[in-house]
N, C-alpha and C positions, 0 to 999 in steps of 0.2 A: 705465725702470722710472717705473708713471705717479702723478700724484700721490697718488692714492689710497689706491699700496701704502706709497708713503712714509710718508703718515702715519698709517696702519697701524700699520709698522713702528716707527714716532717711539712710539706711545701703548704699542704692548707691549713697547719697550725701557726706558721712562719708568715701567712697573708693574714691569716684572723689577728696576730700577735700585733701585725703591722696597722689593721684598721684599728681594733680599740684603742690599738696606745694613742692612735691617731683622733677617735671620734668620739672617744669612752665607750663605746658598746659595738656589738657584731661578734665576739667570740666564738661567745658558743653557737650563736644562730648558724656562725660556719662549720664552726666543728662537729659539730653534735650530726649531722645529717651523715656526713662523711664518715665517722667513726660507729655510727652506727650500722650504714651502710657495710664497711670494712668488717667490723665485729658489735655485737648487739651489745655481748658481756662488757664491753671497754666503757659502756654509760650504766651508771653517772660519773664512775670513781674518776675516772680517768679524766675526766672534763673538770670536774674539780681542782682535780690533783694539779692540773696542767694552768690552772688559772692562777694559782694562788700567787707564784712567783710574777708574772705579769701585771697584779693588780697591787702585789705590794710595793714595784715599780714603779706603776704612776702613781699610787698615792701619793710615795715620796717625790717624786718628781715635781706634783702640783699640790704640795700640802699644805700652802698658803692658801690653796681655795675651798677647801675642807667645807661644806656645810653643817657643821656639828650638832645642830639642833637637829636638821631632817634624818643626818645619818645615823642620830638616837634612836629618834622615833622606829624608824625602817628596818632598825637592826634587833629593836627590843620583840617584833613585830614579829620580824624573822625567824629568831629564836623560839618563839612561843608557836610557831606553824611547823617547822622543820619536824616533827614526830609525824604530823599528819601526811607530810612527802613520804616517811618512810612505810607508815601503813599502806599509802598510796603504791610504792615500789615494791612490797611483798606480795600484793593483790594481781599484779599483772606479772605474766609466763614472761622468761627472757623473752622471747620469740616474739611475742609482743610488743616487747619494748620499743622497737625501730619506729611501729606504730605510733605507739603513743608520744615518743620524742617527733615526728612527722606532723602530728596535729597538733600537738602544743606549740610546733614552731612556727606552723599556718598562722594560727590562729594572733599569736603574739604579734605576728608579723602584720595583720591584718587590722587588729586591733590598732598598732602603733603606726599604722598609716593613716587609718581612719579619724584618730583623735583630734579633735581640737585646740586650741592654744587654750590653757588655763595656771591661773597660779596656785599653787601647790600648799596645801594646809595641813594641820595635823591627820586629819582621815585620809589625806590623798598619801600621807606617808606611809599611814599604818594599813591601808589598805595593800599598796606596792608591796609591803614587808610581808605580811601574811600571803599573799599571792607567789612570790616570793619566796620563800621557805617551804613552798607546796612542790611548784612545782622543781625548784633548782635542786632538791633533796633528792627529787626524784627519778628529773632526766637529766638534770644539771644544766640544763636551758631557765634562766632567770632573770632577765638581763633587760627585756621589752617594759615591766613593768617598771621598774628604775628609768627607764629612759624616758618612758611619758609623763613619770613627776618631774622629772631633769631638762624634757629638750628645749623647752624655752628658754633655760638659763644659759647664760653667758656659757662656752665651751669647756673651759678649765674647771668653772664648779662642775659640771656633770662629771667630765671623767676624771675628777679628785674624787668627789661623794659616792660617785658608783660604785668607783676600785676598792674604797673603805669598806662600804656594806659588802660588798664581793666577798673580801679576802674574810672578815670575817664573819660571812655565814659560812663559806666554803669549809672553814676551818671545823665549825660548828657540827656542820652535815658530813663529814668525815670521821670526826670522832665518834657520830654518831654510827653510821652504816658499819666502822670497825669495831662498834662494841657489840652492835649488834650480829654481823657475821655477813653484814651483806657487803666486806670492803674484801680484797683481798691484796696483799701487796704486787703482786704481778703487773695489775693497772696503773698501781703506782711506779712500780719500774718502765713501764713503757712511756709515761709522763717525764720520767726522768730522760730517758732517749732524746725526748721533743726539745730538752731543754736549750742545745744548741739552734733549733728553728725559733724556739719560742725569740731566744736572746735577740736573736739578727732581726727580728719585725720589729721586737720594741726597739731597739736601738735605730731603726730604717724611723720608726712614727717620732723620734726624738728631732729629727732634722727637720721633719715637714709639719707637726703637729700644728704649730704655730701658722700655719699658712694655708691647710686647706678649706675646703668649702665643706663645713661638717656637715650642712644639711643634702647638699649632692652626696656625700659619703654614705651617709646616712642612710637615705632613698634606696643608691646601689645594695647595704645589706640588706635589705627587708627586700629586696627584690629576690636577691639570692635565695634569703630566705625561704621565701614562698616557693622558690622552684627546685630546691633541694629537701623542700620538705614536701612537697609532691611526689616527689618523687620516692622519698625513703615511706610515704603513705601506700604508694601503687607498689612496691616491690621491683621497681625497674632495673 
């Protein structure tokens, strides 16, 4: 990977860490299309590995707002669906993974934009966990179902609970990917190179997360996701 590509990826990671640290979502939607265009082989391992320290930080920062009941149902369903995501990843050739990520990103953004307000219950938690387990293991993109469940809850609850669900699910997906030979250390190495950019974005989010209009920021993330997902699908 060239220096220019690494620099672009680092800037993207910093912006995405700031957005997710501020709003609770957006990291995968921003990074996945750019990483897919730079090197489809980075997905999903790079994305999963780079999100772990960010979600650990956000979950700790707002630990008092975690919805333990919802997180428990989501995580249980997500772990149950993780093998299905691995099957999907094995069935898709690497050169088509970018297209899969693009389609998943666009569909997730459209659903997020169109979904009406609702009060989540057990069925919503389990459904979000199942979908996230499949899509995040296969592509690294799993946030939109969780964002849909918590989009009308207080921002601290959304950020903290989504971060916990991500953290547990990402660790499980990475373990399974390594155990089955679908993950390689060089992808984790690329994620380690991104730690300074990740830390910078997360630190900036701490300064402004309680001041930002989360609804507008969420809309901007989803619009970006639509555009970048379309670019990835079309191979521009």
